[in-house]
C-alpha positions as CSV (number, residue, x, y, z in Angstrom):
1,X,25.9,-14.0,-27.6
2,X,22.8,-12.9,-29.5
3,X,20.6,-15.2,-27.4
4,X,21.9,-13.5,-24.2
5,X,20.9,-10.1,-25.6
6,X,17.3,-11.0,-26.1
7,X,16.4,-11.4,-22.3
8,X,18.4,-8.2,-21.6
9,X,16.5,-6.3,-24.2
10,X,13.2,-7.6,-22.8
11,X,14.2,-6.5,-19.3
12,X,15.2,-3.1,-20.5
13,X,12.0,-2.7,-22.5
14,X,9.9,-3.6,-19.4
15,X,11.8,-1.2,-17.2
16,X,11.5,1.5,-19.7
17,X,7.8,1.0,-20.0
18,X,7.5,1.0,-16.2
19,X,9.5,4.2,-15.9
20,X,7.3,5.9,-18.6
21,X,4.1,4.8,-16.7
22,X,5.4,6.1,-13.4
23,X,6.2,9.6,-14.9
24,X,2.9,9.8,-16.8
25,X,0.9,8.8,-13.7
26,X,2.9,11.1,-11.4
27,X,2.5,14.1,-13.7
28,X,-1.3,13.4,-14.1
29,X,-1.7,13.2,-10.3
30,X,0.2,16.5,-9.9
31,X,-2.0,18.2,-12.5
32,X,-5.1,16.8,-10.8
33,X,-3.9,18.3,-7.5
34,X,-3.4,21.7,-9.1
35,X,-7.0,21.5,-10.5
36,X,-8.3,20.8,-7.0
37,X,-6.5,23.8,-5.6
38,X,-8.0,26.1,-8.3
39,X,-11.5,24.7,-7.3
40,X,-10.8,25.6,-3.6
41,X,-10.6,21.9,-2.5
42,X,-7.3,21.6,-0.6
43,X,-8.0,18.2,1.0
44,X,-8.6,16.7,-2.4
45,X,-5.5,18.4,-3.7
46,X,-3.5,16.9,-0.8
47,X,-4.7,13.4,-1.8
48,X,-3.6,14.0,-5.4
49,X,-0.2,15.4,-4.5
50,X,0.3,12.4,-2.2
51,X,-0.4,10.1,-5.1
52,X,2.1,12.1,-7.3
53,X,4.8,11.7,-4.6
54,X,4.1,8.0,-4.3
55,X,4.7,7.5,-8.1
56,X,8.4,7.6,-7.2
57,X,11.2,7.4,-9.7
58,X,14.7,8.8,-8.9
59,X,15.2,12.2,-10.5
60,X,11.5,12.4,-11.7
61,X,10.6,16.1,-11.4
62,X,6.9,15.4,-10.4
63,X,8.0,13.9,-7.1
64,X,9.9,17.0,-5.8
65,X,7.1,19.2,-7.2
66,X,4.5,17.1,-5.2
67,X,6.5,17.5,-2.0
68,X,6.9,21.2,-2.6
69,X,3.1,21.7,-3.0
70,X,2.3,19.6,0.0
71,X,4.8,21.7,2.1
72,X,3.0,24.8,0.9
73,X,-0.3,23.4,2.2
74,X,1.3,22.7,5.6
75,X,1.2,26.5,6.2
76,X,-2.6,26.7,5.6
77,X,-4.4,28.6,8.4
78,X,-6.9,25.8,8.7
79,X,-5.2,23.3,11.1
80,X,-7.1,20.4,9.5
81,X,-5.6,21.1,6.1
82,X,-2.1,21.7,7.5
83,X,-2.2,18.4,9.5
84,X,-3.5,16.5,6.5
85,X,-0.7,17.9,4.3
86,X,1.9,16.8,6.9
87,X,0.3,13.3,7.1
88,X,0.4,13.0,3.3
89,X,4.1,13.9,3.3
90,X,4.7,11.3,5.9
91,X,2.7,8.7,4.1
92,X,4.4,9.3,0.8
93,X,7.9,9.2,2.3
94,X,7.1,6.0,4.1
95,X,5.6,4.4,1.0
96,X,8.6,5.1,-1.2
97,X,11.3,4.1,1.3
98,X,13.0,0.7,0.9
99,X,16.7,0.0,1.4
100,X,17.0,3.8,1.8
101,X,14.5,6.6,2.3
102,X,14.7,9.1,-0.6
103,X,12.8,11.8,1.3
104,X,14.2,11.2,4.8
105,X,14.3,14.9,5.7
106,X,10.7,15.3,4.6
107,X,9.7,12.3,6.7
108,X,11.6,13.6,9.8
109,X,9.9,17.1,9.4
110,X,6.5,15.5,9.0
111,X,6.9,13.3,12.1
112,X,8.0,16.3,14.2
113,X,5.2,18.5,12.9
114,X,2.5,15.8,13.5
115,X,3.8,15.1,17.0
116,X,3.8,18.8,17.8
117,X,0.3,19.3,16.6
118,X,-1.2,16.2,18.0
119,X,0.3,16.9,21.5
120,X,-1.5,20.2,21.5
121,X,-4.9,18.8,20.5
122,X,-7.6,18.7,23.2
123,X,-8.2,15.1,24.3
124,X,-4.8,13.9,23.0
125,X,-4.4,10.1,23.1
126,X,-1.1,10.3,25.0
127,X,-1.1,9.5,28.7
128,X,1.6,12.0,29.4
129,X,0.4,15.0,31.5
130,X,2.6,17.7,29.9
131,X,2.7,18.9,26.3
132,X,6.3,18.0,26.0
133,X,5.6,14.5,27.3
134,X,2.8,14.1,24.9
135,X,4.9,15.3,22.0
136,X,7.7,12.8,22.9
137,X,5.1,10.0,23.1
138,X,3.8,10.8,19.7
139,X,7.3,11.1,18.3
140,X,8.1,7.6,19.6
141,X,5.0,6.1,18.1
142,X,5.6,7.8,14.7
143,X,9.2,6.6,14.6
144,X,8.1,2.9,14.8
145,X,8.3,1.2,11.4
146,X,5.8,-1.6,11.2
147,X,6.8,-2.6,7.6
148,X,8.7,-5.8,6.9
149,X,12.4,-5.7,7.7
150,X,15.0,-5.3,4.9
151,X,16.1,-9.0,5.4
152,X,12.6,-10.4,4.8
153,X,12.0,-8.1,1.8
154,X,15.4,-9.0,0.3
155,X,14.7,-12.8,0.8
156,X,11.3,-12.5,-0.9
157,X,12.7,-10.5,-3.8
158,X,15.6,-12.9,-4.3
159,X,13.1,-15.8,-4.1
160,X,11.0,-14.2,-6.9
161,X,14.1,-13.7,-9.1
162,X,15.2,-17.3,-8.5
163,X,11.7,-18.6,-9.2
164,X,11.5,-16.6,-12.5
165,X,15.1,-17.5,-13.5
166,X,14.5,-21.1,-12.8
167,X,11.3,-21.1,-14.9
168,X,13.1,-19.5,-17.8
169,X,16.0,-22.0,-17.5
170,X,13.6,-24.9,-17.2
171,X,11.7,-23.8,-20.3
172,X,14.9,-23.6,-22.4
173,X,16.6,-26.7,-21.0
174,X,17.1,-29.9,-23.0
175,X,18.8,-31.6,-20.1
176,X,19.3,-31.0,-16.4
177,X,15.7,-30.2,-15.9
178,X,15.6,-31.5,-12.4
179,X,18.3,-29.0,-11.2
180,X,16.4,-26.1,-12.8
181,X,13.2,-27.2,-11.3
182,X,15.0,-27.3,-7.9
183,X,16.1,-23.7,-8.5
184,X,12.4,-22.8,-9.1
185,X,11.3,-24.6,-6.0
186,X,14.0,-23.0,-3.9
187,X,13.0,-19.6,-5.2
188,X,9.3,-20.2,-4.4
189,X,10.2,-21.3,-0.9
190,X,12.5,-18.3,-0.3
191,X,9.7,-16.0,-1.5
192,X,7.2,-17.7,0.9
193,X,9.7,-17.5,3.8
194,X,10.2,-13.8,3.1
195,X,6.5,-13.1,3.2
196,X,6.1,-15.2,6.3
197,X,8.9,-13.4,8.1
198,X,7.5,-10.0,7.0
């Protein structure tokens, strides 16, 4: 029983250290963004707020604060700054989505705002002749998700877990080493397949 608690304690310690690092880095990026705002450098502030939002941890207050500050910058009278803020919201929301999207509403608002603004730009890339057509074209392009599918990502993650689990089991084994090595190999192959399918 005590031997089983040691790996659990190690995992909890690693997760705890990771959570602390995420919060510390996220708060630091948030503070840096506020410093840039005070210096009158909104584009640099946007980059820092995006970094803070990307240091995602459920219920971490710096994440919502970063999105709030980015949203405030979307109302800037300079269209470059407003568009950069919407793009940062979109980028952060995409980067932190996995099996679910924690900031799905922010992502949807950003896609709509970016499409609307891009459709009205002179020399828009869309082939559509009307503003509404160009906006629909941009919305369609923004809605495409070019990241790996959930199945490939899950296969790669399970492969890594099997690989690490097999390595631990092999290191502690006195017998049945071939089966444990097989688990390791299967995990490695699943990880490689997940990366290939991605």
